[in-house]
N, C-alpha and C positions, 0 to 999 in steps of 0.2 A: 407754487405761489405765483400769481400774476403780478408783474411789475408795471405793465402799461398796456393799454389797448388803444387802437386808432383805426379809422376807416379809410380805405384806399379804393376808390372806384368800385364801391359795393362790396369789397372784401373787408371782413373784420380781422385785423391783424393783432395778434396777441404775443407779447413778449413775457417770458417768465422762466421759472425753474421748477421742474417736476409738476407741470401744470396741464397735462393732457385733459384729465377729467374736468377740471375747473373751467378750462377754456371751451370745451365742448358744450358745457351748460349754457354758454352764451348763444350758441347756434346748435341746439340739440339735434342729434341725428334721428330722434323719434319724430313721428308725424309724416315720414316718407313711406311710400308703398313698399320699398325694400332698400337695403343697404349693400353696397358692393365694396369690399376692401381689397386694395391692390398694394402689394408690398413685395419684398424679397425675403427668403427664408432667414438669411443671416441678420437682416435688419429686424425681422419679426422676433427672432430669438432674443435679441437684445432689448427691444422696446415694445414688443407687442402686448405684453401683459398689461401695461397701463391702458392701452387702447381697448383691449379685450374687456377689461373691467368696466370701462365707460360704456361699452356696447351691451353689457349684460342687462341694462335697463331698457334697451330698445325692444319694442313689441313686434316690429316687422321682421321679416326674414333677413338674415345676414349671410352673404356668400363671400368667400375669400379666394383670391388668386395670387399665387406666388410666382414671380418672374425670375428668370436667371439674372446673374450679375453682368455688368459691363455695358459699354456704349453700343455693342453690337445688337442689342434688343431694340434699339430705337429706330425701327424701320417700318416700312409699310406692311411687311409680313406679320410682325407682332401686333401692329395696329389692327389689322384685319382679324387676327385671332381673338383679340380682346372684344372687338365688336360682336363677333359671333358668339363669344361666351355670354355677353350681356343678353343677346337675343335668345339664346338657348335657355337662360335662366329667367326669362320673362321680364327683363328690365323695361321700364317705361319712363315717361318724362318726369314722373314724380318719384323716381328712384334717386338715390344719392350714392356717389362714389367717394370713398375716403382713401386717400393716398398717403402711405407711410413709406418714405424713402428719399433718396437723393434726387438730383436734378434730372437724371436720365428717366427714372420712373415717373417723376412729376411731369416732365415734358410730354412723355408718351401717353400717360394716363389722362392728363389734362386735355390732350388732343382728342382722345377717345370720348371724354365727357362733352367736348365741344361739338362732336360729330354725330354721336348716337341720337337718333330722332331729332336732329338739328339742335341738340343742346340739352344737357341735363346738369343739375347742380353737382358740385364737388367740393371737398374740403381737403386741404393740403397740409401735411405735417412733415416738413423737410428735416431730414436727419443728418445732413452734412453741413459744414460751415459754408461750403460753396453754394449749396442750394438755399441756405438761409439768407445769404447776401446777394443772390442773383435770381434764381428761378422762382423764388417764393413771391416776388412782387411783379405785377405788370400784366399777368395773364397771357404771356407769350408761350404758347404750347406748340410742339412741332415734333416731326420725325426727320431723320436724315435720308438723303438719296445717295447712291454711289457717287454722284457728281459733286456733292457738297453737304454741309451740315445745316440742319434746320430749314431745308428748302421747301418743305410742305408743312403748313401749320395754320394757326388761327390765333386771334386774341380771345381768350375766354377766362375771365377772372373767377377764381374760386369763391365760394361763399365765405370761407374763413381760412386763415393761415395761422398755424400755431408754431411759434418759434420758441423752442424750449432748450435752454442751455444744458440740461441734463444729458441730451443725446450726444453732445459734443465730447463728453468725457470718455466715450468708448471708441472714438475715431482713431484709426491708425495715423501715425505722424504724417505720412505722405498725404493723406486726405486733409489733415489740418493745414498743411503747407499749401495745398492746392486751393482750399477755400480762402486762405489768407490773401491770395492775389486779388480776388474780387473786392475784398475788404480794403486792401491797399488802393485799388482803383478808385473807390469812393472817396478816400482821403485826397487823392490827386484832384478829383473833380471839385471837391468842396473848398479846401483852404489849406494854407501852410500849417495852421495849428493842428487840424485833424490829421493831415498827412504825417506830421512829426510824431504825433501821439501813436498812430498806428505803426510807424516804423519801430517804436520802442516796445511793442507787444512781443513777449518772449515766444520761443518755439512751442513751449508747453505751458500755457497759462491756465489758471483756474477760471474757466469760462463763466462760472456763476458770478465772479467778481468783475468780469469784463462786460457784463450785459449792457450797462449804460453806454459803453463805447461801441459795442456791436450795434446797438439801436441807433446811435448817431450815424454810423456808417450806412446802415440800411435806409435811414430817413433821407439820405442824399438821393437814393433811387426813388423813394416814395415821392419826394417833392417834384422830381423830374417827370415821373409817370403821371402824377396828378395834372401837371401842366400840359402834357402831350401824351395822352393815353394810347394813341394809335401810331406813334412814331412818325409823325409828319415833319417834325422839326428838331427841337432840342433833345428829344429822347435819343436821338442818334449819338449824343455824347456818351451814352452808356456803352457804346461800341468801342470805347477806348481800349486798346490792346487786343481787340477781337479780330480785326481784319487780318493781321499777320498771324495771330494765334490760330484762327480757324484754318488758315493756309497750312500751317505746320501740322495741325491735326490731320488734315486731309493727306498731306504729303507723306506722313508716317503711318497712314492707314489706321488712325485712331488707336494705335497699339503702343506707341512709345511714351506719349504724354497724357496725363489726365487733363481735362479741360482747363482747370485752373492753372496748371503748370504752363500750358500753352498761352493762356492769357497773360501770365507773368512775363513770359518771354516776349509777348506782344507789347507789354508795357515798356520793356527795355528798348525794343525796336522803335516805339513811338517817341520815347525820350530822345533817342539818338537822331530820329528824323526831325524832331523839333529843333535840335541844334543845327542840322543841315539847312533848315529853313529860317535860320536867323535867331533862334532862341538863345538866351544867355544863361539859363538856369543850369545849375550843376546837379545832374541826376545820378551821380556816382553812389550815393547812399542807397537809392532805390535799386540800382543795378546790383550792388553788393548783396542786398537783402534777397533779391530774387535769385541770384546765383547760389546763395547759401541754402535756399529752400527748394530748389529744383534738383532732381537726381542728376548725377554726372552723365554727360552724353558727349558724343563725338560729332563735331560739325564739319569735319574735313571733307566728307564725301557728299555733302549736301549740294543739290543742283540749284543754283541761284535762279536760273531762268524759270524752271518749273515752279518753284515756290512763289516767285513774284507773279507768275501767270495765274497761279491759284488765287492770289488776292483779288484778281479781276472777277472771280465768281462770288465775291461778297454780295449777299442778297440785298444790301442797301445801295449797291451801285446801280447806275442807270446808263444804258447804252455804252457800257464798257468804262465809264468814268466812276472811279471809286472815291467815296467820301472818306478821307483819312481823318481821324480824330487826333489832333495835335495838342499835346500839353506843353504850353510855353512856360508855365510854372504852376504850382499847386493853386487851384482856384481860377486859373486862366487857361481854359481849354477851348479850342476852336475847331470847327468843322471846315476842312479844306477840301474842296471838290476837285480832285485830280491833282496828282503830283507827278512831275516829269520822271520818266523812267530812269534817267541817268542818276537822279537824286536818290531814288529807291535803291538802285544798284550800289551806289556809294555807301548808303546807309547799311545795306546788307553786308558789305565787306567790313564795315566798322563793327556791326553786330557779331560777325564771325570772330573778329579779333577779341572783342570783349568776352565772348563765351569760351575761348580757348583756355 
């Protein structure tokens, strides 16, 4: 059942429950020269039947590619393999890519769509809470380099995005917790009211009953992306929690934390940093929620210098000056270009204290 539809920069965004087929009727995959489905076997086993049923009505050839699991596939090697696969199968500019998967598969496959023959249409069905709240909107597609996350990419909006609460019921708890962090970020960006409502969402909610709140969270990103589609100004606010979070992911070799977990820890760091910069808001509730939803870890051996140096690689920085997104209170979040190193060091020490 479709609950709501809206358009964002040429993408038809659909919210609903068990709505794959109904949503695809609005942007039917028929009429293309060929269709290419990219997913992962574990995702396909859970949710592929609904998509396969919708594709039975397609008259053009349909090809499928299953990718391995994990952040490790989001690289130039897999990117090249997928381009070669499309070429071998005779894909052209009138072909369509349909992506069923989380943010890693969406980022990678969307970049393939943006690059093959200088751009081909694609449809994205995000299957994790993290992807639904983050990667699904804004058309930012990319792969990682050894030097950092998402350093090679493009803006390429999908024709349609289908956000279905049905897929969330099969997620492992850790994936739910990771996606919650981007949801929480949207509450901090928007208002005290939305922030408090998101803080009250339980660990294991009935997502079909939370669709209205999920939509409210995602619309925070929708409104920002509409105003700044190519990240020239206020869209950088969506980087809240990501500068420190990306540094942690890189420092731990993308093996210790899921992306959302790293963003949650980045939210903690940003809240503590806002206090160092004169903010008076009490972020203890947010810190407590993040700590309760991130797996236990040891910070004692972390190298402060290396981690803070890695924040300098943030792709939104210019000439070594990093734009930190500072939440002074929910609904009042500012871009601060450059923060003195000693303030970051003091904040890091407080972060270590809070995480012990």
